N, C-alpha and C positions, 0 to 999 in steps of 0.2 A: 305714430306714437303715443305709448300705453297713458293709462292715467298716472299722475303721479299724486299720493299724498306726502304732505308734511308735518311731522309731529315731534314732541318731545318726550324724554324717557321719563319722567316724573310730572307730576300735577299738583304733589302733597309733600314735596321736600322742605322740611324748616327752614332751610336761608331763602327760601321762595316766599313763602309765606311771608318773612321778615321785610325781604325787598320792595315793598309795596305793587306788586305787579298785579293782585287780587286787588277789587276795591272794598273798601270797607262792608259795605253790607253782603261779600261772600265770605261769611264768617262762619260756616259749615261745612262740613265733607258735601253735601248733598249740593248747596251751591258754589261751591269751588268748582266740583267736576261740569256741572253746569255753565257755570262762565265759562272755562276749558275748553269744553265741546262747542262754544260757540263760536269761537277760534281757530281750531284747527280738529280738522276731521280724523285724526288719529291721534294715538297715544300707546306710550308702550307702559305696562307696568311692570317694576323691577323687583317688588316687595315680595313677590312669589318666587324668587330666587333662595329668599333667605326661609322663608315661612310656607308650606302650601298653601294652597286660598280656601277659602271656605266658601259651598255652593251659595249660600246666602248674601255675601258680599258679590259674588259675581250678577247675582240677580239684581241688586242694587246697584251696581254698574250698570247692567243694561238697562233699568229703570231710568236712568236719572242719566241718560244721554240723547240724543235727537238721531233718528232712521238714517241709516246710515253709516251714523259712526263706527269706530274700529279700533277694537282694541288687539294689540300684540304683546302677549302673554311671556314671561320669561320662565322657564324650565326651572324646577327646584332643583336646588344643589344637588342633590343625591343621583339626580336622573344623569347627572354629566359628567359624575364621577369627583365631584368637590368636595373636599372635608365637612361634613354637616352636622351642624348641632344635634346631640342626642333631643336634647329640650324642644328642637324644632319636629320632629319627628311625632306622628299621630300617637296618642300616648300608649295606646292598646298595641303597639308595633316597636316601642324601642327596647333596644336589646338590653340584656342584664351585662352592663358593663360600669368600667369604670373611668373609661374616656369619655371625654368631652366629646371628640369629635368620632365621626363614625363613616365610614366608606362602603359602598354596595355590598363587598365583600363579609362585610360585620354582622348583616344582616341574614336572618335565614331567608331561602329563596322564596318561600310563599308571602313571608313579610314586603321582600322586595319590588314581588309583583302588586302585591298591595298598593304599597305608594304609588305605580304606576295608575292603578285602575281608580283609585281615590283622585288623585291630583286631576286625571282627566275628565272624570266624570264631576266633579265642582265647576267644571267649566259650564256645563250644559245649558244653562240661563244665556250665555252670551252667544252658544253655536243655533239656541232655539230664536234668539232676537236677531240674528245675521252679524254678529256685531264681533267675533272672534274672527282677527285676520290670521296671525300665526302665532306659532310658538317659537320662542328664541331659546334654541340650545347654542350656548357660548361655552364653548369647552375650555378645560384647562390649559393654561402655557405649557403644562407637560402632555399634552395628548398629541402625542406626533404624528407624521406619515406612516404609519403601519397597516399594513394588511389587516389586522382582527383593529383598530380602530376606523378602517373604512367601513367594514362590516357592519360594525356597531350605527355606523350612519344610518346603513340600511335597514338594521334592528328599528331605529326609534321612530323612520319613516313608517315603517308596516305598524308600530304599536300605532301609532299619531293618527293613523288612517280613518276616514277621512278627512283630518285635521291636519291643517298645513305646518310642518315643523321647515324650519331655516335656520343655517348653521353656520355659525361663528366660527372660524378658526384662530388658535391663539399662538402658533407654533411655527417659526420661520421654517421650518422642514418641509411646509405643506408648498413653497414657494420660493424654494430654492432652485437654481438652475430650471431644469426641464422638469424640473417637480411640480412647477407652476401647470403647464400645460396637462400634465399626468392629473392632478387634481381639476381643473375644471374641464376636463372631458371626462372622471370619473363622476362629477357632479352630475354634469349634463346625461350622460346617460342613463345615471338611476332618477332622471327629476327632481334633484335635489336640490332647492333653494341657497344659492350663495349668498354670505351677509357679506360686505364691501365695507372698510373699515376706514377713518382716516384716524390718524393715532400718532403719536410721538414715534421717529425711528430710534436705533440704536440701543436697545432696549429687548431682554432676554423672550421676553413675550410681544415684542414688535414684528407685526406683519404690514408688508409694502400695501399701498394704497389700490389695488387688484380690483377695476372695474370692470365686471361683467355678470352679465345673467346667466343662470345654469337652468333655470325655469320661468315657468310661465310669470312667478312673483321674484322679484329682484328687495332686495334691501341694503340701505346703506346707514353705518351710524357712524355719527361725527364725534368720537373722542375728545379734542380738541388736541393741544400742543403744548400740555403745563409743561412747565423746566422740573416739575416737582412729581412727575410721573410715578416716581417709586415710594412717595410718604404713603404712610397708611393711614393717612388723614384724607377720607373719599373727597373733601370741599378742595383742600390742594392739590391732589391730583385729577380730577375734573373741572377744577376753577377756571379754566380758558376761555375766551370771551373773542370769539372770529371777528375779524375785521370786516367790514362790506366788499373789501377787494377779494380777501379771498373766499367769500362766499359768493362774489362775481365769478372767479377763476371755477369756481366748481358747477354754478349755475349748464353751464351747454354740457358740461360730462355728464351732468344730471340728466339732460335733455336726452344726450346721443344713448346712455342706460336705459331710460325709459322707453328707446324703439327698438329692443330686444325685447322686452316684455310685455305682458298683458297691463300688470299694476306692480308701480314701484313704491316701495315704503321710504322714506326719509326721515332717520329720528336723529334730532340732537340730543345727544348724551354728554355735555359738558353741563352738568347740572350743578351748578353753586348760583346763587337766587335766582334772577330772572334773564340770565345769560342765554340759555337754551332755549326759553320763550323768544326774548329778542331776536337774536338769530335767525329763529325758523319764521318769524314774520318778516323779515328781512330777505331771506331763502325763497320766499312764499312769491314776495313781491317782484323780485328778481325772475324767477323761473316763468312767470305772468305776461315780463314782459316780450 
């Protein structure tokens, strides 16, 4: 069985800071990250979806964590085809527009290429420290199983090489009927790591909990099962607390998945108060039994 690393999708969420999970003396960003990194070997950085990272910030992350610690970094929204705030773009690359949000086609080709270059190069300190695990490309719910979308997955892998992109697909068409096997076969053929998810079912963005390794790295993200999944309040949407029984049911499945890959990353994304941290701790205990 390959190595399993368990972590959470945030260490700075406001409600986490208010929950009391951090001790009183973890009162600065440096001390909080250091405290987190003593308890988990992996964290996912989601802030980079909303604004591209600065190289100085990545250097601080590398300096404030121990050897062997791993950061997974979520791709900037523009690179996955999501609407992106003009104000989130690099100042010199912002198009002249009255729009609040833009898409890749709204930028000149050269500016779009420059966004890619700056996003990836900002992560150099993590790469140099051996602490960059994967780049999470979470695609929008309208990213369906089409030929040009498949080709974009290959393009992303080419652009990121030698870094490791991993792919979270959020449209049911990828897993409808025979499409599920077609999707997994395609990912395996191109050695593209698939992101398995646990999430509420019955919604337009719902994807079934398909557990499969399509490359040497497998990733599982736990979104929870909130009854308010469609809420615009992110804490209502992800404010789910997994029971010990639920996590106990997942432990053998995760061990089986880890048998198909060299390394498996498990991220708790139910980031409300200390839900993710407590659930991750329980899951680690279950996996070690």
